[in-house]
C-alpha positions in Angstrom: 13.5 56.5 -16.4 13.0 52.8 -15.4 9.9 51.0 -16.4 8.1 49.1 -13.7 7.3 45.5 -14.6 3.6 45.1 -15.3 3.2 42.6 -12.5 4.5 45.2 -10.0 2.4 48.1 -11.1 -0.9 46.2 -10.9 -1.4 45.5 -14.6 -1.1 41.8 -15.6 0.6 40.7 -18.7 -2.6 39.3 -20.0 -4.3 42.7 -19.5 -1.5 44.5 -21.4 -1.9 41.9 -24.2 -5.7 42.4 -24.3 -5.3 46.1 -24.3 -2.9 46.0 -27.3 -5.1 43.6 -29.2 -8.0 46.0 -28.7 -5.9 49.0 -29.9 -4.8 47.1 -33.0 -8.3 45.9 -33.9 -9.8 49.3 -33.2 -7.3 51.1 -35.3 -8.3 48.8 -38.2 -12.0 49.4 -37.5 -11.7 53.2 -37.3 -9.6 53.3 -40.4 -12.2 51.3 -42.3 -15.3 52.9 -41.0 -14.4 56.2 -39.4 -15.5 57.1 -35.8 -19.2 57.3 -36.6 -19.3 54.0 -38.5 -17.0 52.0 -36.2 -18.8 49.5 -34.0 -17.5 48.2 -30.7 -19.1 44.8 -31.4 -17.1 44.5 -34.6 -13.9 45.4 -32.7 -14.8 42.7 -30.1 -15.2 40.1 -32.9 -12.0 41.2 -34.6 -10.0 40.9 -31.4 -11.8 37.8 -30.1 -12.6 39.6 -26.8 -15.9 40.6 -25.4 -17.4 44.1 -25.5 -17.2 44.4 -21.7 -13.4 44.0 -21.9 -13.2 46.9 -24.3 -15.3 49.1 -22.0 -13.2 47.9 -19.0 -10.0 49.2 -20.6 -11.3 52.3 -22.3 -14.6 53.3 -20.8 -16.3 54.3 -24.0 -16.0 54.4 -27.8 -14.6 57.9 -27.5 -12.1 56.8 -24.9 -11.0 54.0 -27.2 -10.7 56.4 -30.2 -8.5 58.7 -28.1 -6.3 55.8 -27.0 -5.9 54.6 -30.6 -4.9 58.1 -31.7 -2.4 58.4 -28.8 -0.9 55.0 -29.7 -0.5 55.9 -33.3 1.1 59.3 -32.3 3.5 57.5 -29.9 4.5 55.0 -32.7 5.1 57.9 -35.1 7.1 59.8 -32.5 9.4 56.8 -32.0 9.9 56.4 -35.7 10.8 60.0 -36.1 13.2 59.9 -33.2 15.0 57.0 -34.8 15.4 58.9 -38.0 16.7 62.0 -36.4 20.5 62.5 -36.8 
């Protein structure tokens, strides 16, 4: 299946970069503090983005947590696929 370039599917390259920065920063925050202890404002500071940008991409803390878990699962799946004979 061919991937559609971000510019053609309505998502800018900057938005994709912001989204990935948020996922990376959130993964660190959730790992350090757990879901209950994680704070969106700390994720915003860590990623140097504002809180509104996080909510724009993920809607809520729960939505962000789900996206982080999905991202980690997808990374692990790719690694396992590469190891398979």
